[in-house]
N, C-alpha and C positions, 0 to 999 in steps of 0.2 A: 664667080664661080670658082676661083682659087680657093675660096675658102670652103664650099663644098667640099669640094675635091679632099683637103685638109680634113673635113671632119666626119668624111667617111674613113679615110684611114685611120685615122684614131680608133672609130668604131669599130673596124677590123680589127687594129691591135689590142684594145678593150678585150674584145672578144675572145681571142685567143687567148692573153691572158688570164683569162676567168674559165677556160679551159686548161689550161696548165695548173690553176690553183683547184681547182676540182679534181684533179687527176693525181696531184699531191696528197689532199686530202683521203680522196678514195684508199690510197695506198697507204695510208697513216694508219686509218682505221684498220683495214686489215692485217697489218702489223701488229697494233694494239691489241687487237682481238686474238691472236695469237698468242703474244706475252701475254693477256690475262689467261688464255687456257693453260701454259707451260705453268702459270701462277700456281692454278690450282691442282694441278697434278701433284708439282714439288709441295704442296702443302699438303696434300691427300696422302702421298707416301711417307712425307715426316710426321703425319697424325699416327700412321699406321705401324713404322716401327720405334714411335713412342710407346703408344698401348702396348705392343709386347716387349720392350726393354722392363716396363713398367711391372708387367708380370712376370717376368724373370726374376729380376729384383723380389717380388713378392712369393716367391717359391720356384727356385731353379729346379727345372726337369730335367730335361735333354736336348739333345741337338735335335733341330728339326724343320718342317715347312711348311707352307701351306698359300693357298690363292684366294686373294679376297676382288672381290668385284667392287667397285665406287665410281659412278660418273659413267659408266658408259667403258671403263678401262679394267682389266683386268692387272692386277698387281701381284708378283709373288713375292711372298716375304720366306727368309732361311736365317735362322738363326743356330748359334754354336755358340758355347761355352768351354772354356778350358782351364785349369788350373783345379785350386781346392785342396785337400789334405791338409788344412793350418794356411793356405793361403789365396788370397782373393779370387774372388772365381772370376775370369774375364769374360764379357758379354759382348757378343756382336750382333745386329741384326742388320739384314739388309733388304732392301726392297727393289725388286724390278721392273720395270714395264715399258713397254714398246722399246726404245733404244738409250734407256737411261735406268741409271743407278745410284741408289743412295742408300750409305749406311751410317749405323749410330753405334758406338761402343761406349760398357760401361766396365764396373766392377761391383761386386757385391761379394757378401763373407760367406763362406760355409753355413 
């Protein structure tokens, strides 16, 4: 009779541990999904900033801004150019979305 009681307790403890393990896995899966989403957003922002910086290297124009939609998110790009007149032109591209901001800087000759 004593073995049956301890077997029941062992089964309850095992069930409780299994529930805790499942809860931890579920929370980890949610965190992984959030991290993947952030990585995708940052990668997209970096690609948008790089694209604009490369186009400014090819033919610097003037300061400006635009809006680009990707993956259901609206990214705002703004770029500035300083210098010139025999000095390198300092280029800066800023991309912002949601509550995040990323910028790239570079230089080119006039």
